[in-house]
C-alpha positions as MATLAB code, in Angstrom:
seq = 'MTTLDVVLARARRELAAAGVPSPEVDALELAGVVLGTDTGEVRRRQVLCAPLADADVARLEELLAQRARRVPLQHLTGRAHFRGLVLYVGPGVFVPRPETEVTAGLAIEAARAHRGSAVVVDLGTGSGAIALAVAEEVPGARVHAVELSPQAHAWAERNVAEHGGGVELRLGDATTAFEDLEGVADVVVSNPPYIPDGAVPVDPEVREHDPELALYGRSADGLAVPLAVAARAAVLLAPGGTLVMEHADEQGASLPAALRRTGAWEDVADHADLAGRPRVTVATRRR';
ca = [
     162.945   27.209   50.548;
     164.975   30.415   50.447;
     164.217   32.686   47.499;
     166.644   34.867   45.563;
     164.892   38.135   46.404;
     165.216   37.468   50.147;
     168.923   36.626   49.883;
     169.662   39.694   47.773;
     167.732   42.045   50.052;
     169.716   40.795   53.041;
     172.939   41.010   51.031;
     172.346   44.656   50.122;
     171.845   45.576   53.767;
     174.943   43.720   54.928;
     177.193   45.078   52.191;
     175.968   48.632   52.785;
     176.634   48.252   56.517;
     180.189   47.112   55.679;
     180.785   50.283   53.658;
     180.810   48.622   50.234;
     180.218   51.489   47.780;
     177.847   49.640   45.410;
     176.050   46.982   47.455;
     173.228   46.258   45.002;
     175.494   45.934   41.965;
     177.943   43.742   43.853;
     175.213   41.463   45.211;
     173.816   40.980   41.701;
     177.274   40.256   40.258;
     177.993   37.638   42.890;
     174.601   36.032   42.424;
     175.393   35.834   38.724;
     178.633   34.002   39.494;
     176.805   31.436   41.631;
     173.961   30.968   39.160;
     176.197   30.998   36.089;
     174.283   33.793   34.396;
     174.336   37.563   33.818;
     172.905   40.264   36.041;
     169.902   40.786   33.746;
     168.818   37.209   34.303;
     169.498   37.548   38.038;
     167.160   40.545   38.159;
     164.478   38.583   36.322;
     164.699   35.698   38.778;
     164.721   38.170   41.657;
     161.401   39.672   40.491;
     159.966   36.170   40.169;
     161.114   35.315   43.722;
     162.858   32.280   42.268;
     163.860   29.607   44.791;
     167.540   28.917   45.445;
     169.034   25.516   46.124;
     170.638   25.220   49.546;
     174.080   24.764   47.990;
     173.670   27.984   45.988;
     172.529   29.885   49.079;
     175.593   28.699   50.989;
     177.996   29.580   48.175;
     176.429   33.014   47.634;
     176.489   33.817   51.336;
     180.179   32.895   51.532;
     181.004   35.187   48.602;
     178.943   37.979   50.149;
     180.736   37.535   53.475;
     184.082   37.912   51.705;
     182.863   41.024   49.916;
     181.687   42.450   53.241;
     185.273   41.962   54.457;
     186.206   44.164   51.458;
     187.787   41.489   49.323;
     187.614   43.114   45.861;
     184.554   42.167   43.852;
     186.829   41.394   40.898;
     188.792   38.863   42.950;
     185.547   37.082   43.753;
     184.185   37.111   40.211;
     187.613   36.600   38.618;
     187.019   39.310   36.043;
     187.108   43.055   35.481;
     185.353   45.097   32.799;
     187.433   47.644   30.882;
     186.314   49.558   27.789;
     184.232   46.636   26.536;
     186.840   44.037   27.404;
     186.401   41.386   30.067;
     189.756   40.720   31.731;
     190.898   37.979   34.066;
     192.152   39.414   37.366;
     192.902   38.195   40.865;
     195.513   38.319   43.635;
     198.867   39.645   42.438;
     197.626   42.067   39.803;
     196.296   45.614   40.008;
     192.569   45.691   39.263;
     191.953   48.191   36.421;
     189.827   51.171   37.478;
     187.267   53.208   35.509;
     189.549   56.272   35.577;
     192.182   54.320   33.660;
     189.706   54.017   30.795;
     190.425   57.740   30.241;
     194.154   56.969   30.055;
     193.501   54.224   27.522;
     191.222   56.525   25.537;
     193.904   59.195   25.221;
     196.444   56.577   24.104;
     193.943   55.305   21.548;
     193.404   58.840   20.215;
     197.151   59.343   19.929;
     197.625   56.016   18.130;
     194.854   56.814   15.661;
     196.499   60.153   14.890;
     199.549   58.319   13.526;
     198.735   57.141   10.020;
     199.466   53.541    9.210;
     200.621   51.058   11.840;
     201.315   53.018   14.998;
     203.908   51.516   17.342;
     202.444   51.664   20.850;
     204.285   50.676   24.028;
     202.608   50.112   27.401;
     205.140   50.407   30.230;
     203.958   48.529   33.322;
     200.940   46.834   31.793;
     199.584   44.979   34.854;
     196.610   42.949   33.641;
     197.226   44.149   30.092;
     194.126   46.369   30.162;
     195.470   49.439   28.346;
     197.523   47.515   25.804;
     194.608   45.248   24.933;
     192.220   48.193   24.634;
     194.588   49.873   22.167;
     194.989   46.668   20.169;
     191.215   46.198   20.087;
     190.319   49.771   19.143;
     193.176   50.702   16.803;
     193.314   48.105   14.019;
     196.780   47.860   12.582;
     198.548   49.206   15.666;
     201.611   47.254   16.731;
     201.212   47.064   20.500;
     203.980   46.067   22.907;
     203.731   45.756   26.689;
     206.020   44.967   29.590;
     205.346   44.014   33.211;
     207.837   43.617   36.060;
     205.826   41.389   38.414;
     205.772   37.694   37.433;
     202.327   37.331   39.026;
     200.849   40.274   37.136;
     202.606   39.160   33.949;
     200.874   35.787   34.238;
     197.477   37.491   34.383;
     198.412   39.674   31.386;
     199.571   36.608   29.471;
     196.220   34.954   30.079;
     194.332   38.060   28.955;
     196.428   38.484   25.815;
     195.748   34.864   24.888;
     192.034   35.282   25.598;
     191.748   38.340   23.364;
     193.535   37.009   20.322;
     197.197   37.686   21.069;
     197.246   41.204   19.628;
     199.893   42.391   22.099;
     203.583   41.476   22.192;
     204.091   40.964   25.919;
     207.366   40.831   27.852;
     208.425   40.275   31.446;
     210.827   42.991   32.548;
     211.537   46.431   33.970;
     209.630   49.322   32.394;
     212.611   51.641   32.916;
     214.953   49.558   30.736;
     212.682   47.546   28.440;
     212.480   47.422   24.653;
     216.028   48.186   23.507;
     214.859   47.112   20.052;
     212.219   49.869   19.959;
     214.382   52.834   20.942;
     213.523   55.875   18.860;
     210.725   54.190   16.897;
     207.648   54.233   19.164;
     204.779   56.540   18.218;
     202.939   56.319   21.550;
     204.087   55.314   25.012;
     201.379   54.887   27.629;
     201.789   54.086   31.303;
     199.785   53.813   34.485;
     202.815   53.619   36.791;
     202.893   53.306   40.590;
     202.402   56.864   41.874;
     201.148   56.864   45.477;
     203.516   58.987   47.626;
     205.536   57.234   50.310;
     203.676   57.383   53.609;
     200.277   57.835   51.993;
     197.728   55.142   52.795;
     195.010   54.306   50.257;
     191.545   54.912   51.672;
     189.791   51.932   50.135;
     190.518   48.581   51.821;
     190.262   46.897   48.427;
     193.321   48.870   47.304;
     195.193   49.067   50.599;
     194.916   45.380   51.470;
     194.675   43.629   48.121;
     196.381   45.499   45.278;
     200.115   44.646   45.050;
     202.390   47.297   46.593;
     204.636   47.132   43.535;
     201.779   48.585   41.483;
     200.866   51.298   43.991;
     203.788   53.227   45.448;
     205.891   55.760   43.535;
     208.982   55.298   45.757;
     209.377   58.938   46.835;
     207.745   61.516   49.075;
     205.908   63.053   46.124;
     205.205   59.709   44.465;
     206.930   60.764   41.243;
     210.192   58.795   41.358;
     208.813   55.828   39.444;
     206.655   57.864   37.024;
     209.632   60.065   36.095;
     211.890   57.046   35.609;
     209.258   55.539   33.323;
     208.902   58.867   31.481;
     212.666   58.968   30.979;
     212.482   55.571   29.316;
     209.550   56.755   27.220;
     211.683   59.669   25.979;
     214.229   57.140   24.705;
     211.636   54.907   23.069;
     209.625   57.622   21.325;
     210.465   59.050   17.948;
     210.579   62.852   17.862;
     206.961   64.068   17.869;
     205.764   60.887   19.569;
     203.230   60.989   22.389;
     203.518   60.117   26.071;
     200.293   59.349   27.960;
     200.780   58.905   31.711;
     198.250   58.444   34.500;
     198.887   60.028   37.909;
     197.293   60.718   41.287;
     194.802   63.570   41.391;
     197.166   65.646   43.544;
     199.907   65.310   40.884;
     198.026   67.187   38.163;
     200.431   70.124   38.433;
     203.591   68.477   39.771;
     203.967   65.780   37.101;
     203.560   68.143   34.115;
     205.981   70.586   35.741;
     208.532   67.846   36.342;
     208.269   66.671   32.732;
     208.772   70.201   31.416;
     211.915   70.597   33.535;
     213.578   67.620   31.847;
     213.669   69.438   28.507;
     212.569   66.270   26.690;
     208.922   67.246   26.306;
     206.762   69.909   24.699;
     203.007   70.513   24.509;
     202.609   69.124   28.023;
     198.948   69.148   29.067;
     196.902   67.528   31.804;
     193.494   65.902   31.431;
     190.711   65.211   33.919;
     189.056   61.864   34.560;
     185.308   61.236   34.381;
     184.880   62.676   37.877;
     186.612   65.919   36.870;
     189.816   65.194   38.804;
     193.310   65.669   37.303;
     194.304   62.222   36.081;
     196.410   61.969   32.895;
     199.335   63.946   31.495;
     199.910   63.945   27.747;
     203.198   65.250   26.327;
     205.001   65.306   22.975;
     208.585   64.110   22.588;
     210.543   67.213   21.659;
     211.358   67.291   17.961;
];
């Protein structure tokens, strides 16, 4: 009978050969899906050379083959981890990345700085990751989110329901949404599409599986969509309110400069992600 340690050892080799960045972690996650347990228990069974039923071997090998073809791990497990939250994800929605946890953290800091019930708006929420993180970590915040894609909105709807419904979610265009919140928001946060036209994402997981609507900024510099979203944020925010916007690492100078040129913003500053790369611009709505 095939044992778990043998299957996982072979899986690590095959995933590494396919260029998967974290072959051991991914193999353990997928084994956990098949066995209906967490990775800690998978490791324990691995050390014990636990036997695997033939049906489990076949299912695990199929999942591993898909991962070797660079299907995103999160599509295979059906979940993504984000600042302590477990979110449902799959085809049709952008998979939240670790660098976006920095974006969420800055929005959380800004919301906490507003005494009482901060009004927070997430423009282009995708899976709902940022909005749900704010709702979870800032008790009393009134969190609103909008998503243009019906597919992504459906994933966000599921996640909002799973995590207690602390976000008021809408289907619509981030550049025109929330007429009822104009001039009253304390924080607007966004991880908009920002990849420049003609640029091709390096990772197959992004290039072949993330929805184009969530990736491309619709201009040569990738800033057309971010600046349109920022213009809407300027309308939604009360004077002194905070904009938090994620961007590509090569936009760490161009996005802040573009925001300053509009005249709507002051105290514009850029922040690095956990890898030290430019990632998030924070600006104050001019008073």
